[in-house]
C-alpha positions in Angstrom: 13.6 -1.4 -1.8 16.0 -3.3 -3.8 15.9 -5.6 -7.1 16.9 -9.2 -6.9 18.8 -8.7 -10.2 20.1 -5.4 -12.2 17.9 -3.9 -14.7 18.4 -1.0 -17.3 16.6 2.2 -17.0 16.0 4.4 -19.8 14.6 8.1 -19.7 13.8 9.2 -23.3 13.8 12.9 -23.2 13.1 15.7 -26.0 16.7 16.3 -26.1 18.7 13.7 -24.8 18.1 9.9 -23.7 19.5 9.1 -20.7 20.2 5.4 -19.3 21.8 3.4 -16.4 21.9 0.0 -14.7 19.9 -0.1 -11.6 21.1 -2.4 -9.0 20.7 -2.7 -5.0 19.2 0.9 -4.7 22.1 2.5 -7.0 22.6 3.6 -10.4 25.6 2.5 -12.3 27.0 2.9 -15.9 25.1 6.0 -16.7 25.0 7.2 -20.4 23.5 9.9 -22.5 22.9 10.3 -26.0 21.3 13.1 -28.0 17.6 12.0 -28.7 18.2 12.8 -32.6 20.8 10.3 -32.5 19.0 7.7 -30.7 16.2 7.8 -33.4 18.3 8.1 -36.3 21.5 5.5 -35.2 21.4 1.9 -34.7 21.4 -0.3 -31.8 24.7 0.4 -30.4 23.7 2.6 -27.5 21.4 0.1 -26.2 24.0 -2.9 -26.7 26.7 -1.2 -24.9 25.4 -2.1 -21.6 25.5 -5.7 -22.7 22.3 -6.1 -20.6 19.9 -9.0 -21.0 17.5 -8.6 -18.3 14.6 -6.2 -17.4 14.3 -2.7 -19.2 12.3 -0.1 -17.7 11.6 3.1 -19.7 9.9 6.6 -19.5 9.4 8.6 -22.7 7.8 11.8 -23.7 8.8 11.5 -27.4 6.6 9.3 -29.4 9.1 8.4 -31.8 11.7 7.5 -29.6 9.3 5.2 -27.8 8.5 3.5 -30.7 12.1 3.1 -31.9 12.9 1.6 -28.4 10.1 -0.9 -28.6 11.4 -2.2 -31.9 15.0 -2.4 -30.5 14.7 -3.6 -27.1 13.4 -6.9 -27.7 17.0 -7.9 -28.8 17.9 -7.4 -25.1 14.9 -8.0 -23.2 11.7 -9.8 -23.2 10.7 -7.9 -19.7 9.8 -4.2 -20.7 8.1 -1.8 -18.1 6.4 1.3 -19.3 5.9 4.0 -16.9 2.8 6.0 -17.1 0.1 7.3 -14.6 -1.7 3.8 -14.9 1.3 1.8 -14.3 2.4 3.7 -11.3 -0.3 2.9 -8.6 1.6 3.8 -5.7 1.5 7.4 -6.4 -1.8 9.3 -5.5 -3.0 11.4 -8.2 -5.2 14.2 -7.7 -5.5 15.6 -11.6 -8.5 15.3 -13.6 -6.7 13.8 -16.7 -3.9 11.9 -15.3 -3.0 10.4 -18.9 -1.9 13.9 -19.6 0.9 13.9 -17.3 4.3 13.4 -18.9 6.0 10.1 -17.7 9.1 11.8 -16.5 6.8 14.1 -14.3 5.3 10.8 -12.9 8.9 9.4 -12.4 10.0 12.6 -10.7 6.9 13.0 -8.4 7.0 9.2 -7.5 10.7 9.5 -6.5 10.0 12.8 -4.5 6.6 11.1 -2.8 9.0 7.9 -1.6 12.0 10.0 -0.6 11.2 13.7 0.5 9.5 15.3 3.2 6.0 16.5 1.9 4.5 18.8 0.5 7.1 19.3 -2.1 8.0 21.1 -5.3 10.2 19.4 -7.9 11.6 21.5 -10.6 13.0 20.0 -13.7 15.0 22.3 -15.9 15.3 20.9 -19.3 14.0 21.8 -22.7 10.8 22.7 -20.9 10.9 23.6 -17.3 8.4 21.9 -15.4 7.1 22.3 -11.7 5.3 19.5 -10.0 3.6 19.5 -6.8 3.4 16.6 -4.5 1.6 16.4 -1.3 0.9 13.5 1.2 -2.5 13.3 1.0 -3.2 14.0 -2.7 0.2 12.7 -4.1 0.6 14.5 -7.6 -1.8 17.3 -7.6 -0.5 19.7 -10.5 2.1 21.8 -11.7 3.4 24.6 -14.0 5.2 24.4 -17.3 7.1 26.9 -19.4 10.0 27.0 -21.8 13.6 25.9 -21.0 16.1 28.6 -20.7 17.7 27.3 -24.0 14.2 27.0 -25.7 13.9 30.9 -24.7 16.9 31.7 -26.5 16.0 29.4 -29.4 12.9 31.4 -29.9 14.7 34.7 -30.0 17.1 33.5 -32.8 14.3 31.6 -34.6 11.8 34.4 -34.8 13.9 37.6 -35.4 16.0 38.3 -38.2 19.4 39.5 -36.4 19.5 37.9 -33.3 22.1 35.2 -33.1 22.0 31.4 -32.1 23.3 31.1 -28.6 23.9 27.7 -26.6 24.0 28.0 -23.0 27.3 26.1 -22.8 28.7 29.4 -24.3 27.5 31.5 -21.4 29.6 34.3 -20.7 30.5 35.0 -17.0 29.5 38.7 -16.4 28.1 40.1 -13.2 26.7 43.2 -15.3 23.0 43.4 -15.9 23.6 45.8 -19.0 24.8 44.1 -21.9 27.4 45.4 -24.0 26.8 43.2 -27.1 24.0 41.6 -28.5 25.1 38.1 -27.3 25.7 39.5 -24.0 22.3 41.2 -23.6 20.4 37.8 -24.6 22.5 35.7 -22.1 21.8 38.5 -19.4 18.2 38.2 -20.1 18.4 34.5 -19.1 21.2 34.6 -16.4 19.3 37.6 -14.4 15.7 37.2 -15.7 15.2 33.3 -15.5 15.8 32.6 -11.8 13.6 35.5 -10.5 10.8 33.9 -12.9 11.2 30.6 -10.9 11.4 32.0 -7.7 8.1 33.8 -8.4 6.5 30.6 -9.6 7.6 28.8 -6.1 6.2 31.7 -4.3 3.0 31.6 -6.1 2.5 27.7 -5.5 3.7 28.1 -1.9 1.0 30.8 -1.4 -1.7 28.6 -3.0 -0.5 25.6 -0.7 -0.6 27.9 2.1 -4.3 28.7 1.6 -4.9 25.1 2.3 -3.0 25.1 5.3 0.0 23.7 3.9 3.7 24.6 4.1 6.2 23.4 1.6 8.7 21.5 3.3 11.0 20.3 0.1 11.9 21.9 -3.3 13.9 19.6 -5.5 15.8 20.6 -8.7 16.6 18.2 -11.6 17.3 18.4 -15.2 20.2 19.3 -17.5 20.0 23.0 -16.3 19.6 22.5 -12.6 23.4 23.5 -12.0 23.0 26.8 -13.7 20.2 28.0 -11.7 20.6 27.7 -8.0 17.2 27.9 -6.1 17.7 29.1 -2.1 16.8 25.9 -0.1 16.7 23.4 -2.9 18.3 20.0 -3.2 19.7 19.3 -6.4 18.9 15.6 -7.4 20.6 14.9 -10.9 19.2 11.3 -11.1 15.8 12.0 -10.0 13.7 10.7 -13.3 15.9 7.5 -13.3 15.4 7.2 -9.5 11.5 7.4 -9.5 11.5 5.2 -12.6 13.5 2.6 -11.0 11.2 2.7 -7.7 7.9 2.4 -10.0 9.3 -0.4 -11.6 10.2 -2.2 -8.4 6.9 -1.3 -7.0 5.2 -3.7 -9.2 
C-alpha cells in the first residue's frame, strides 16, 4: 500500500518525539528530538522537513499533542490523529479501547498487517509494553511495566545514597556480583530485566496456549530494544511510525 504523495509521520513519546517522511512504503529523513525540547522550543523541528502536505501523528503526551496541534497548522491542513477509533482496520477485543495508548495501537496495527499471528510486540522505552495481537481478535490486551531507565531513576529518586545512572553509561561486565554501587545497580538491570521480559513472554504464551494458540512472532521496538536481545525476536526499529503510516493510508 502506498500513498500518492509524501506525508509526515510524528510519534510524540514520553521521552522523545520521532518524525519521518513516509513515501511509497518507506521512511525517509527520520529525526528525533527530546520531548521536553519539543514542548519548550519553537517550530524549528517541524519546519526542518520543509513539508507542506498531510501530517499523521500519535501521542501519549497530552501537552505535546496540544502544542503540535497549535503548530502544525502552519505546515498542513490535513491532520490524522491515530486513536483506537480512527484505526478501524485493527480489530480490538478490549473492554475500553480508549485506554489503549496510540503508540500501542500503531505498533499493533503494523504487526497485524505485516507479521504472522498470534504475535507479541514489546516496546522498550520509558515504559515497557507488551501487546498481544491475534488473527481473530486483533488487539486483545497486554502488559505494562517500568522501562529499564525508569527502574534506575526510581532507585536514585527514592533513596538517599544511590547515584543517578543513565543506561548509555552502561559498563561492560559479565560478572553478576557488582564491585561498586554503580555496577551493582547496572547489573540489576543487565541480569534481571531480560529474565523478567522472558518470564512475561512465557506467561503470555502459556495463556494463549490454553486457548489453542501458539505465538508465531515476537517483535521488539523502542529505544532500548538493542540492549535486550530476546531469543527468536525480530527488532523493528520504526514499528510505531510504520503502523501510524499504515493506519493513515487505510483511511
